[in-house]
N, C-alpha and C positions, 0 to 999 in steps of 0.2 A: 504494500500500500504506500502511495506517495505521501510525502510529509504533509502537504496541504490537505489532502483527503483525510489523513489521520486526524488532523486538528479539528476538522468539521464533524467527523463520524466518531465521536467519543462522548462519554457522559461527563457531566459537570464535576462529579466527585472524583474522577480519575486524576491522579497526581501528575503534574507537569506534562511532559510530552512523551512519557514512557509508553511502551506497548508490550503486549504479551509475547513470550518467546514461542518459537517453533510453528505456530499456526499459519504464519505467512512466510515461511522459509527463512526466518531470521531468529537468531544469529546464524543458524545453519538449517539447511533443508533436510527434512526427514521423509524418506519414502514411505509408502503405505505399509511395506513390510516392517520397517522399523517402528512405525506407529503401533501396529498390531502387536508386535513383540512387547513393546514398552507397556502398553495398556493391559495386555493379557497377564504379563508377569506381575505388574503392580497390583492389579485386582486379585490375582492368584495368591499373593502374599497375605491378603486378608483371610482367604479360606484356609491357608496354612496356619496363620496365627490363631484363628478362631477354633482350630481343631477339626473343622468340618471335613478336611481332606483325609484326616486320620480315622474318621468314624467307621468306614468300612473295615479297616484293618483291626480296630479295637473290637468290632463285632465278630469278625471271623476268628480272631484269636481268643475271644471271650475274656477280654481284659477289663471290662467295665467295672466289675466289683473290686478288682485289685487296684485299679486306678483311683476309684472312689476312696478306698482306704488310705492310699498314699496321700491324696490331696486333702484329706481331713485335717492334716497338720498344716497350719497356715504357712509355715516356713517352706515346707515341701511344695505347696501350691504356688507360692510366689517364685520359688526357685525354678520350677518347671516353666512358669510364665516368662521369667527372665530368659531362659534358654530359647524358648520360641521367639521371644522378642529380638534377641541378638541375631538369630538366623534370619528373621524377617527383615531386619534393618540391612543386613549384609546383602540379601537378595535384591531388595528394593533399590538401595543406593548403588550396588554393583551394576545393576541393569541400567540405571540412569547414567552412571559414569561411562558405560560402554556406548550409550546412545549419544550423550552430549560431549564426551571427550573433554577437551580443555575449556569447554564452555559450560561447565557444571554450574557456574555462577549465574546462569540465565534464570534459574529458579531460586537459588539461594544467594541473594545479594546482601551486601553489607547494609545493616539497618541502622538508621540514625536514632539518637535518643528521643527526638521529637516523634518519629514514626513509632518507636517502641512505646512511648507514653500514650499516644493516641490509640494505638492498637490495644494496649492494655485497658484503657478506659472503655473502649468499645466492648471488650469482653465482659467487663464488670456490669456495664449498663445493659448489654444484651442479655446477660444471665438473669438480671432482675426482671426485665421485660418479659422474657419467655417463661420465667417462673410464675409470673402473674397470669400470663396467657394459659399456661398449663393448669394452674389451680382453678381459674375462673371458667375457662372454656372446656378444656378436656376433662378435668376431674369433676367439677361441680355441675356443669351443664350436660356433658355427655357420659359422665361416670366411667371414663377410661382410666384404667390403672396406668399411671405414668411411668416413664423411664426413671424419673427422679426417685420415685418410691422404691423401685427395684435396686437402683444404684446405691442409694443410701443404705439399704439393708445389707447389701453385699459388702460395701466398703466398711460399714460399721463393724461387721464381724471380723474382718481382717485387721482393722485398725487397732483393735484392742491388743493385738499381739505384736504386730510389726508395722507400726505407723510410718516410719521413715522409709522402709523398703517399699511399702504400698504407694507412698507419695512419689518416690523416685521412679517407680515403674510407670506411673501415669505420665510423669514429665517426659520420659523417653518415648513412651508409646504414642504420644500426641504428634511427634515428628512424623512417624510413618502414617498416622491417620491423615495428616495433611496431604501426603502423597496420594493416599487412596481417594481423596476428594479432588485435588487440583489436576492430576494427570488426566482423569476422565473429562474434566472441565476443558482442558486445552484440546483434547482430542475432538470433542463435540464442537468446540469453537472452530477448529480447523475444517471439519466436515461442513458446517453451516456456511462458513465464509469462503472457503477455497473450492469446495466441491459443489455446493448448492448455490453459490454466488450470492448469498444474502449479504446485506450491508453489515458493517461491523457491530453496531449497537444491537440489532436484532439477533445477531449471532451470539453476542455476549449474553443476552437475556435468556435465550433458549439453552445455551450451555450452562448457565447459572442455575436455572430451574431443574434441568434434567440431572445434572451432576449432584445437586442437593437431594433429589429424590433417590438417586442411586446410593448416596451416602446413608440415607435413612433406611433403605432396604438392606444394607449391610447388617443392620441391627435386628432384623426379623428373628433369626435363630435365638438371639439372647433374650427376647421378650415374648416367648410362647407363640410365635407366628403372627403377632398382631400387626398387620400391615398398616392399618389406620394409625396406630400409635407411632410406627416407624416413620411414616410420611408426615403426619401432622405435628409431631413433636420434634424428632431428630432432624427430619428434612427441613422444617422451618428454621430450626436453630442453625443448620448448615448454611442457609441463605445469608445469615448475618456474618458467619465466619468467613464465607467466601467473599463477601463484600470487602473485607479487609484486604484480601489478595487482589481483588479487582482494582482497588484504589492504589495500592503500592506496587503491584506486580512482583511481590516478594513473598515467598513462603514463610520467611521468618516473621513477617508481619501477621499473617493469618495464624501462624503457630502461637505467637504472643497473645493474640486475641483468644485463641482456643485455650491456652494455658490459664489465663486470668479468668476465663469463663468457668473453668473447672476448679480453680484454686480456692474460691470462697466455700463452696460446699465441702471440698476435700478437707480444708483446714477445720471447718466446723465439725466434721466427723472425727478427725484426728484428735481434736481437743476433747470431744466427748469420750473417745476411746481411752485417752490418757488419764482423764479425770474419773473414769469409771461410771459415767452417767449414761 
């Protein structure tokens, strides 16, 4: 896209004159083959980390009860999670490094203190807004058991024994979660803009919505197959998180928003766990 066209076909909240990487062959051109490999492996790491890929093996070898006994110990559970997390990070970032080469900074740019502060503020404000929406609309109006209910219960159990490990696990996990959201966003953006010849703003909107729905659908197995909950709660939250990336074109910005989004409920749970309440 030419510079003058880019200046016209952009949202008011986008920072300066920056553009998204890869969707328009900048800073490097990616073939369809590379796009498919990148997206497939990135999304595949979610299924690996969540354990869904191992379910057939566990069933065939009849390891369910044994695994349940091992993971009853919080330290064992978090140790296994860390192992999966390390492998997931190596696969996701290794694939990105092979795709982007020396342009790895196309996604992970240096973040300024101002960008960090505004991204953090967005995370805190967004968390409170969606908490109200979840309480008033989903819980009170539609009587949907929310993600917040389930997450608090799970984190509270673990936090009583290993609060620091649980918190650090979350901090690291959010990095790869951003990859699960942003890589599909860029892929859909490329399809809309380059293949379907849609204008840039419409392409962004479609990629923004679809990638947020995809991110919500990731959570279906964790919440008893509740598709409405996944889309209306997690999907909506993801719209705000991806806004941070769209503004700054930097995964560190959306990661910061995501981190501060989660940090308030996490700290609350950790404090309750350490005080025995």
